C-alpha angles and dihedrals in degrees: 000000000000114000131195121193123193126205139168102066123133147121119307137169120249110275092032131114139237134187116211121197131198118200119198129208091223134035112299086220087072093066122091089211139351133189152130135281128180136204125201120199110283093008134102121255109271135194118258104171142334137197125196129216087259092055098253113148134205129188137194112249091242093063102030109127092018101061134060124189119199142166127227113201090185093055094031091229140125111219133198118202111198121190135181090024120197132190091264087067090066114118146086111300117213128196118215136188129197113213129166092336094313127107119213123197133201123226093256137242124238120239118189121184116195121210 
């Protein structure tokens, strides 16, 4: 069973930065795409950023210019660097991976941005 484990969440002041990391139980090169979603209380889960096996990236408009998604083959992780955080970025951040038509999700990591 494929497993994804997120880390790097926490509490940060508005204007601060966080780096989230998603570790996979198999080679990240096996995934067609990987990325991050987030869910704020009372809201639906929404896309934050994705990266394909070919390295193409896509960002939600709300984070474009503030977020960078990247893959580390050496660490076998997909990372999300978030800068200039604001309270609207608060939520549980979930890593996902698309593999052979299946989507696997991590358990999530909480990000709280204080105003």
